[in-house]
MISEBA-290520 format. One line per 10 residues: number of its first residue (from 1); their letters; for each residue x, z, y of C-alpha. Coordinates in pm, 1 decimal. Example, Ala and Ser with C-alpha at 12.3 -4.5 7.8 and 13.67 -1.06 7.14 Angstrom:
# MISEBA-290520
1> as> 1230.0:780.0:-450.0  1367.0:714.0:-106.0
This chain:
# MISEBA-290520
1> msislnsigf> 0.0:0.0:0.0  133.6:-92.8:344.5  -38.9:198.5:521.3  74.4:543.1:406.7  -84.5:865.4:524.4  -186.7:1209.6:407.5  -478.9:1096.6:196.4  -633.6:1444.8:193.2  -663.9:1436.1:569.5  -579.6:1624.6:884.0
11> lpnrnkrafv> -657.9:1947.2:1067.3  -853.8:1871.7:1386.3  -608.4:2026.7:1631.9  -285.7:1908.1:1466.4  -79.5:1589.6:1469.2  -220.7:1286.9:1290.6  15.3:1006.5:1193.1  27.6:721.2:947.0  313.6:482.2:874.5  300.7:108.1:816.5
21> dvacstftvl> 584.5:-84.4:652.3  495.0:-428.0:792.4  493.8:-543.8:1153.3  174.0:-450.5:1338.4  53.9:-394.4:1691.8  -290.3:-231.0:1718.0  -512.9:-21.4:1498.5  -856.7:137.4:1495.6  -980.2:452.0:1325.6  -1329.0:390.6:1187.5
31> dlhgnaafag> -1584.8:630.5:1052.5  -1738.6:539.4:719.7  -2025.3:362.9:894.9  -1777.7:123.7:1059.1  -1797.8:278.4:1405.0  -1476.1:299.8:1606.8  -1363.8:659.1:1662.0  -1019.0:587.1:1806.6  -810.2:284.5:1902.3  -435.9:282.0:1947.8
41> vangpvkdvd> -111.3:88.0:1959.7  147.6:102.7:1680.6  492.3:230.5:1777.3  812.6:102.0:1621.1  980.9:-14.8:1425.5  1206.3:266.5:1306.3  1441.4:211.1:1015.8  1393.7:443.2:720.3  1744.2:479.6:578.3  1620.9:602.6:238.0
51> tgrdlwtldf> 1424.7:284.7:163.0  1568.5:34.2:408.9  1218.2:-32.2:541.4  1113.5:-81.3:900.9  824.7:154.5:977.4  561.8:146.1:1249.6  386.6:471.4:1344.5  13.7:501.5:1404.4  -54.7:815.0:1607.7  -416.9:923.5:1641.2
61> telqtegnyi> -364.3:1291.1:1722.3  -628.3:1267.5:1994.6  -897.5:1223.4:1729.7  -1025.1:1577.9:1673.5  -1385.2:1522.4:1567.6  -1446.0:1634.7:1211.9  -1554.6:1361.7:976.1  -1447.5:1101.5:720.1  -1246.6:801.0:833.4  -1030.7:501.8:746.4
71> idvdgvgqsa> -767.5:321.5:954.5  -798.7:-52.6:1013.5  -473.0:-217.5:1117.6  -494.2:-565.2:1269.2  -339.7:-819.9:1034.7  -253.6:-557.1:771.0  -570.1:-409.5:623.7  -729.3:-70.7:578.0  -596.8:266.4:469.6  -723.5:499.9:204.4
81> pfqvandiyn> -1011.6:716.4:330.6  -929.6:1059.8:470.1  -1102.0:1357.6:628.5  -1055.4:1553.9:948.5  -1168.5:1913.3:897.2  -1050.4:2273.8:922.0  -1087.8:2335.9:549.1  -922.0:2023.9:407.2  -661.4:2231.9:219.5  -903.8:2473.2:53.6
91> hpfylvtram> -989.1:2252.7:-242.9  -627.9:2138.7:-297.2  -521.2:2504.6:-299.7  -789.1:2583.0:-555.9  -698.6:2286.6:-775.6  -320.9:2345.1:-769.8  -350.4:2720.8:-822.7  -608.3:2687.1:-1099.6  -364.3:2455.0:-1272.8  -159.2:2767.1:-1345.5
101> ylwrcgidvs> -447.2:2900.1:-1556.1  -456.9:2570.4:-1742.9  -88.4:2626.0:-1825.4  -162.7:2949.9:-2008.5  -15.8:2999.4:-2351.7  -183.2:3202.5:-2626.8  -552.9:3161.5:-2542.4  -818.2:2891.2:-2529.1  -832.5:2733.9:-2183.0  -1079.2:2480.6:-2047.5
111> athngneyrq> -1191.6:2319.3:-1725.8  -1426.7:2044.6:-1613.7  -1296.6:1810.7:-1346.9  -1426.0:1472.6:-1231.6  -1653.9:1455.5:-1534.4  -1375.5:1525.9:-1784.0  -1366.3:1831.7:-2007.9  -1007.7:1952.1:-2046.8  -955.9:2195.0:-2331.9  -673.8:2340.6:-2535.8
121> lachlddghf> -702.1:2588.2:-2820.1  -511.4:2915.6:-2843.4  -152.5:2827.3:-2917.7  184.7:2976.1:-3014.5  31.1:3293.1:-3156.1  344.0:3348.3:-3365.9  581.9:3397.4:-3069.0  853.8:3518.3:-3102.2  1124.7:3520.0:-3368.5  1497.1:3596.0:-3375.1
131> ldgrprvdat> 1759.1:3351.3:-3487.9  1938.6:3625.1:-3682.6  1632.8:3701.5:-3894.5  1524.1:4028.4:-3734.8  1150.2:4100.3:-3760.3  921.3:3914.9:-3522.6  834.1:4081.1:-3190.1  518.9:3987.4:-3002.0  598.7:3747.4:-2717.4  266.2:3569.2:-2685.1
141> ggwhdagdyn> 110.8:3481.6:-2351.4  257.2:3360.2:-2024.4  256.6:3007.1:-1889.7  402.3:2699.1:-2051.3  694.4:2604.8:-1832.6  654.8:2236.1:-1759.9  573.3:1920.0:-1948.6  687.4:2110.8:-2256.0  549.0:2432.8:-2405.1  851.4:2662.2:-2390.0
151> kyvvnagitv> 880.5:2971.4:-2167.9  1180.2:3052.6:-1949.4  1240.4:3380.1:-1763.2  1454.9:3240.7:-1481.1  1197.7:2979.1:-1386.1  919.2:3233.6:-1419.5  1094.7:3443.3:-1155.1  1086.6:3197.1:-866.0  737.3:3086.8:-969.0  585.9:3434.3:-956.7
161> asmllawemy> 777.0:3512.1:-637.6  640.2:3205.1:-458.2  283.4:3295.5:-549.2  324.6:3661.0:-453.8  488.8:3570.3:-124.5  189.0:3348.9:-50.0  -33.4:3648.4:-126.5  163.8:3876.2:105.7  178.5:3626.9:391.6  -180.7:3497.1:369.6
171> rsrlekvsld> -377.9:3763.7:190.4  -667.8:3755.2:434.7  -722.3:3387.7:352.0  -671.7:3412.8:-22.2  -817.4:3739.4:-148.2  -1172.5:3605.8:-174.1  -1077.6:3270.4:-327.3  -1225.6:3232.4:-674.9  -1014.0:3034.6:-920.0  -1280.6:3031.2:-1191.6
181> ipesggslpd> -1052.5:3206.4:-1439.2  -1160.4:3454.9:-1707.9  -1069.7:3747.7:-1479.0  -1277.3:3624.0:-1183.3  -1504.9:3898.1:-1054.0  -1283.1:4172.6:-1194.6  -1082.1:4445.0:-1027.2  -795.9:4215.5:-926.0  -814.4:3930.4:-675.3  -788.2:3605.4:-868.8
191> llaevkwevd> -441.2:3509.3:-746.6  -295.4:3842.5:-861.4  -487.1:3822.4:-1188.4  -332.3:3483.8:-1262.0  16.3:3610.2:-1180.0  -42.3:3912.7:-1402.4  -89.3:3682.0:-1700.9  272.5:3574.9:-1655.4  401.9:3924.0:-1581.4  234.5:4052.3:-1898.9
201> wllkmqaadg> 449.5:3805.4:-2089.5  763.3:3884.9:-1893.0  734.4:4250.2:-1989.4  751.3:4140.4:-2353.3  1084.8:3970.2:-2287.1  1274.2:4294.2:-2221.4  1484.8:4440.7:-2501.1  1508.3:4813.3:-2570.7  1841.0:4844.0:-2385.3  1693.7:4702.1:-2064.3
211> svyhklsavh> 1837.2:4351.4:-2094.3  1604.3:4052.8:-2083.4  1601.7:3758.3:-2320.0  1685.6:3435.0:-2143.3  1397.7:3231.5:-2283.9  1145.4:3195.4:-2566.1  1171.4:2849.6:-2711.4  1152.7:2620.8:-3010.9  1487.3:2483.4:-3118.3  1378.3:2129.8:-3021.8
221> fcpfimpdqe> 1119.2:1987.1:-2786.5  804.0:1900.0:-2974.6  646.6:1551.9:-2963.9  346.3:1472.9:-2745.0  94.9:1690.7:-2928.3  -148.9:1955.1:-2807.9  4.3:2302.7:-2786.5  -189.4:2452.0:-3077.6  -39.3:2179.7:-3295.8  316.6:2293.9:-3228.5
231> tepryfcpws> 378.5:2521.8:-3526.9  759.1:2531.9:-3538.0  900.5:2884.8:-3495.5  988.7:2984.2:-3139.3  1287.1:3209.3:-3085.5  1421.4:3454.8:-2833.5  1736.8:3329.0:-2668.3  1995.3:3609.5:-2617.0  1996.7:3789.2:-2283.8  2143.2:3657.4:-1961.2
241> saatadfaat> 2228.7:3848.0:-1646.4  2036.4:3600.0:-1427.7  1721.6:3639.9:-1638.0  1758.8:4018.5:-1635.7  1799.4:4027.0:-1258.0  1509.9:3787.5:-1196.4  1294.3:3995.4:-1429.6  1373.6:4311.9:-1234.1  1301.0:4141.9:-901.4  974.2:3994.1:-1026.6
251> camfarcire> 849.6:4321.5:-1173.8  934.8:4515.1:-858.3  765.7:4259.2:-637.6  453.0:4255.1:-850.8  443.9:4634.5:-859.8  430.3:4643.5:-481.5  149.4:4386.0:-469.9  -64.9:4537.7:-745.1  -20.7:4909.6:-677.3  -339.1:4951.2:-473.1
261> fdpgyadrci> -540.5:4791.2:-753.5  -366.8:4928.8:-1063.5  -111.0:5204.8:-995.4  -48.7:5259.3:-1365.7  52.2:4899.0:-1419.5  266.0:4912.6:-1104.5  451.6:5214.0:-1246.2  507.2:5027.1:-1571.3  658.7:4735.0:-1380.7  885.2:4962.1:-1177.6
271> daavraydfl> 1006.0:5137.6:-1492.0  1091.2:4802.3:-1650.9  1267.3:4682.4:-1335.1  1476.1:4998.7:-1308.0  1582.0:4975.8:-1673.4  1691.5:4614.7:-1614.9  1884.3:4714.5:-1302.1  2055.6:5002.6:-1480.5  2153.4:4772.4:-1766.4  2314.3:4530.9:-1521.8
281> lghpenhrgd> 2509.5:4815.2:-1359.7  2689.1:4846.6:-1690.2  2732.2:4470.4:-1717.4  2856.9:4349.2:-1378.3  2985.3:4017.1:-1512.9  2793.7:3691.2:-1492.0  2662.0:3663.4:-1846.8  2495.4:3340.4:-1953.5  2256.4:3343.1:-2245.9  2389.2:3178.8:-2560.6
291> idafktggyt> 2178.7:2862.8:-2576.4  2398.3:2672.1:-2824.0  2128.9:2680.0:-3092.4  1869.7:2523.1:-2862.2  1811.9:2168.8:-2740.6  1542.7:2276.4:-2493.0  1572.9:2362.9:-2122.0  1886.2:2555.0:-2029.0  1807.9:2724.0:-1694.4  2161.7:2861.8:-1691.6
301> tddaddrlwm> 2289.5:2976.7:-1353.3  2532.9:3215.3:-1188.1  2373.6:3548.1:-1106.9  2501.9:3660.4:-763.6  2187.2:3542.4:-585.8  1961.5:3682.0:-859.6  2120.7:4027.1:-831.0  2084.6:4013.0:-451.9  1713.0:3940.4:-484.8  1672.6:4216.1:-744.1
311> taelwdatgd> 1820.8:4483.9:-517.8  1602.8:4380.9:-222.1  1282.1:4394.0:-424.6  1362.6:4726.4:-589.8  1446.1:4880.1:-253.9  1128.6:4756.3:-87.8  916.6:4865.6:-384.8  1067.4:5212.8:-423.3  1242.8:5305.4:-98.8  1543.7:5421.8:-301.4
321> dryrldfear> 1854.6:5386.0:-85.2  2079.7:5303.2:-377.7  1913.4:4963.6:-393.6  1933.4:4913.4:-17.3  2304.3:4994.9:-12.4  2362.3:4761.2:-304.7  2177.8:4480.5:-128.8  2354.6:4532.4:202.0  2698.4:4531.3:40.5  2619.0:4205.9:-137.1
331> argmselvev> 2460.5:4039.8:165.1  2746.0:4127.9:402.6  2982.6:3936.7:179.8  2776.2:3617.4:176.8  2856.0:3325.0:404.2  2509.9:3164.7:371.9  2220.6:3406.9:394.0  1938.5:3149.8:404.8  1949.6:2812.7:228.7  1760.7:2497.1:314.4
341> nwdwshvtnl> 1783.3:2334.9:-30.2  1678.3:2587.9:-293.3  1498.5:2627.8:-623.5  1526.1:2840.2:-939.9  1907.0:2838.3:-941.9  1938.2:2942.9:-576.1  1716.7:3241.2:-493.0  1922.2:3399.4:-215.4  1632.6:3333.9:22.7  1399.9:3552.5:-182.0
351> gtiryllssr> 1634.7:3847.2:-135.9  1719.0:3803.4:230.1  1361.3:3724.7:332.8  1238.5:4031.2:141.1  1488.1:4249.9:327.6  1387.6:4099.1:660.4  1012.6:4131.4:601.7  1027.3:4487.7:471.0  889.7:4756.1:701.4  1143.4:5008.0:569.7
361> pkddalaari> 1433.0:5119.6:795.3  1728.3:4884.7:753.4  2064.0:4789.3:900.5  1977.8:4631.0:1234.6  2291.3:4417.8:1252.4  2238.3:4271.0:906.2  1869.0:4211.7:975.3  1965.1:4027.8:1294.9  2206.7:3808.1:1097.0  1935.0:3721.0:848.1
371> eaaviqages> 1684.9:3653.0:1124.1  1930.0:3417.3:1293.4  1993.7:3247.3:959.3  1621.5:3191.9:904.6  1587.9:3035.4:1249.6  1896.0:2819.3:1192.9  1764.7:2699.0:856.9  1420.3:2636.8:1002.2  1564.2:2437.8:1289.5  1768.2:2233.6:1043.0
381> ivdtcqtngy> 1455.1:2148.3:844.1  1268.6:2044.7:1160.5  1569.6:1836.0:1269.0  1572.2:1658.2:935.1  1198.9:1595.9:938.8  1206.4:1449.1:1288.8  1484.8:1204.3:1203.2  1361.9:1095.1:859.4  1162.6:772.8:847.5  875.1:919.2:644.3
391> arplgsryyw> 913.1:1263.2:810.1  1030.6:1413.5:479.2  1156.7:1766.0:556.4  1414.9:1746.7:277.2  1558.6:1427.3:426.0  1767.9:1208.3:198.1  1813.5:1459.7:-83.2  1664.1:1324.8:-405.2  1705.5:1490.7:-743.4  1506.5:1602.6:-1044.3
401> gangtvarqs> 1210.6:1794.0:-903.6  1289.5:1739.2:-536.9  917.4:1721.1:-456.7  904.5:2090.0:-542.5  1172.2:2160.5:-284.2  987.7:1953.1:-24.7  697.4:2193.9:-74.1  930.4:2494.6:-77.9  1055.4:2409.8:272.3  732.8:2576.2:386.6
411> vvlsianrlv> 866.6:2919.5:296.3  1152.2:2903.4:547.3  939.7:2717.4:802.0  659.0:2972.7:789.2  896.1:3268.4:820.4  1073.1:3101.1:1113.0  735.0:3035.5:1273.6  646.4:3401.7:1232.8  974.1:3514.9:1388.7  942.6:3280.5:1685.3
421> rkgseskyhc> 586.3:3398.8:1745.4  724.5:3752.5:1765.7  988.5:3653.8:2021.9  1291.7:3524.0:1832.6  1481.8:3254.4:2018.0  1470.5:2899.7:1885.0  1510.6:2552.6:2024.7  1171.1:2476.3:1871.5  826.0:2612.7:1945.7  602.0:2776.4:1685.0
431> gdyvetglda> 399.5:2459.2:1661.3  704.5:2256.1:1559.9  746.8:2468.6:1248.2  377.7:2438.3:1168.9  381.7:2061.1:1210.7  686.2:2030.8:985.4  504.1:2231.4:718.9  216.6:1985.7:748.9  465.1:1697.7:727.8  582.5:1833.9:393.0
441> layllgrnpy> 225.8:1827.7:263.5  167.0:1483.6:413.1  466.9:1343.3:224.9  348.3:1488.7:-104.5  -10.9:1374.3:-54.5  47.6:1011.5:34.9  259.5:958.8:346.8  554.9:840.5:143.5  708.2:506.1:37.0  445.0:462.3:-236.6
451> grsfvtslgh> 137.6:540.8:-26.1  26.4:760.3:-317.6  -35.7:1127.3:-378.5  218.9:1301.6:-601.5  -42.1:1551.4:-733.0  -256.3:1468.0:-1035.2  -628.8:1422.1:-957.0  -572.1:1485.2:-587.8  -567.8:1236.1:-301.0  -522.6:860.3:-309.4
461> nppmhphdrr> -399.5:687.6:-626.5  -245.9:1003.8:-778.4  -13.9:1005.1:-1082.9  -185.8:893.1:-1399.7  91.6:933.3:-1655.2  280.6:1259.0:-1589.9  539.8:1381.7:-1835.4  299.6:1642.1:-1971.9  232.0:1680.5:-2342.2  -132.6:1779.2:-2295.3
471> sgadgivdpw> -207.4:1477.7:-2075.3  -42.4:1252.8:-2327.1  -212.0:1397.4:-2633.5  -569.2:1490.4:-2540.4  -721.4:1141.3:-2557.8  -851.1:1157.8:-2198.1  -744.2:880.3:-1962.7  -709.6:1105.2:-1657.4  -426.5:1360.8:-1667.9  -480.7:1735.4:-1641.6
481> pgylvgggwp> -560.1:1809.7:-1275.2  -360.7:1981.8:-1004.1  2.8:1920.1:-1098.8  285.3:1812.2:-866.7  524.2:1561.4:-1024.0  897.5:1560.3:-955.5  926.6:1245.2:-741.7  1188.9:978.4:-680.4  1536.1:1029.8:-825.3  1815.7:935.4:-777.9
491> galdwkdeqs> 1666.8:749.5:-482.2  1349.4:741.4:-276.7  1215.1:435.6:-459.6  1296.5:547.6:-814.0  975.8:733.7:-898.5  801.0:594.2:-1204.5  446.0:689.6:-1291.9  536.9:678.3:-1659.3  498.4:947.5:-1923.0  849.7:886.3:-2051.6
501> shqtneiain> 1010.0:936.5:-1709.2  1076.9:1307.9:-1735.3  1337.2:1272.6:-1459.0  1074.6:1166.3:-1202.3  728.4:1235.9:-1341.7  746.1:1574.1:-1512.8  546.8:1873.4:-1395.4  680.4:2231.5:-1373.3  554.6:2577.8:-1279.3  817.2:2628.3:-1007.7
511> wnsaliyala> 714.6:2307.5:-830.6  346.1:2393.0:-847.9  407.4:2742.7:-714.9  597.1:2599.3:-418.7  299.6:2376.0:-344.3  68.7:2676.1:-379.5  264.7:2846.8:-103.3  267.4:2536.3:117.4  -109.7:2496.5:83.0  -182.2:2867.6:128.9
521> wfvape> -35.9:2846.5:480.3  -325.0:2619.4:580.7  -616.8:2750.2:378.6  -914.7:2820.0:603.7  -1072.5:3163.8:546.6  -1401.6:3142.9:364.0
């Protein structure tokens, strides 16, 4: 498609832009009855270095009347339909967050969407075994990790953290949102109830000595079958220090969020987190789990950032100064306190942002350093967005799962926006950070070189063939709804909407959770 835009739509009082990759001069925004709502002149061209294309910009920010529209470009054609409304991100948030429920392992799950009935039977009820023949220990539950059915502690950490951070930042918008999950209407808000399903599983991954198994996995990836049909034994992978630290951080963070609803469960999480921390005190080396027996996902990483995050979360959850002093000593020795390009293997931001956001007394000089680092990172993201042809906040970085990081830019942007609103100095205004967060969503939902949404069942011409075993095995043409695919790699034009393209078209819990956060920022209160 020559006209690319956010095919979900636009907030009435925010910027509205579309891009055209062929020469054009004038355009008209029409309502669905064919009436002109806005007329404008295309600006450009600007060269997009990632694709080599010349792009013309259609700016219709002045259109603020709620409604449904299309863009007609003289000599080019018409765009996909879109909406202008305050609540345009409410349904996408619901769909993408409910997709986490559909990832559940160990129970029957089902959903009806666009006339399709998606269903999987309870699966992997024999989890988990030990390679050395020790008796089985219950490790059922949790979420399947990605397009495969295995379960990985390190990736669970950043996933849970992203969802809980969304809860903490935007609770007033999210606490009444129903996800239509089995726990809906219960004592926990739905978002926390969904996260608890994963934390319940994480607690099963801790050994008696406090260490945490690196993953729970089959030896090999299974073929494209439904999860209940995978009957090969699934084994605990030996402990890793990164998994143990991420486990402690996740449990502490969840304890803080759930305490008002379930203090007993919060205490259980804190106890588990403390035991993991104490174990790591006796094992200060970076210890990678022995994955030699496995051909499934590695998720191996150095643990300095994971330990930093762990100490920040334990301190904020307990107020114990031993964790604060540990964090501060680690943070003072770091040259980069806030990263722009981050995912499961780089979680420094989770630790430093936790320290900064905590209301507990802290070292003012260190807090000021972190605050300045957040602003610097936020400014860098805005700079990149404003100079990229398709306004992609991650710029020209393309790798496996980069779409997830495009969404994750919203974490730094939203924190920077919050700091600037409270008086921190920045070369950008609050609105610039907000608009860049919306640019991230626009890229993922259609304003990209393909003119297509990257989220299954959402927006214009979404992915139809994700690397997802359920979507490939259930006999339904449409894929399971609400999943962000990885995107172009190694270049902007290398995305393939093909089931076999795991490098560009896989789905993963950490990418979806990043999109959950990005959407939560703009959910309209019900």
